[in-house]
N, C-alpha and C positions, 0 to 999 in steps of 0.2 A: 184866473184862467178862463178861457173861452169855453163855450158849450162843446165845441169840437174836441178840445183838449180833454175835457172831462169824459166825454164819450170814448175817446181813444184809450184812456186809462181804464175805464170801466170794462171795455172789451178785452183787455189784457188780464183782468182779474179772474181767478179761479175760485169757485165756491167749494169749500170743504164741508160746509154745513155744520152740523153739531157733532160729527165724528171726530175722533182724535187724529192728530197729525200722523201718528204711527199707522193707524188704520188706513188713512188716506194714501200715504206713500206706499204702503204694502199693496193696496189695491192697484195703484198705478204700476208698480213693479210687475205684478202678474198680468195686468192688461197689456203692457208694452212688451211682454215676453222676456223681461230680464230674469224672471224666476218662473219656473213652471212647476205645477203640481207633480210631486213625486221626485223632484230633484234630490240628490243625495244630501246636499248641505242645507236644504230648505229649513229644517228644524233648528239649525244653528244661527239663523239670522236674528240679530237683535234689532227689532223694528224701531224701537225707541231711538237707538243710536243712529240708525239709517235715516230716520226722520230729522234728527238734529243735523246730520250732514247735509241733507237735502235743503234745509232751511237757510244755508249759506247763500242760496240762489234766490231766496224769496223774502219779502217783507210780509209779516202777518198782520192782518187787520181784523178786528172783531166789531161787528155791527149787528144789533138786534138779535144777539144770541148765536149768530152764525160766524164762522171764521172764513176769511177770504185771503187768498195769497196773490201777491203782486210780484211778478218777476223783477229782479234787480238788474235790468239791462236798459 
């Protein structure tokens, strides 16, 4: 691959860091407004299952103790 291709892929990657995928996707759901504090069904969400479902759209890469997600498109 060329340097430009590597840079393009690197720009698409999202750093999860050392938090769990469930915590990462839960945070994203709140940040995007899919779930709001105080929602009636908020306590019924299985965040582990939600993270597994979200991972159909990403490839997980681990480097240096951190997790990165690369969209599958």
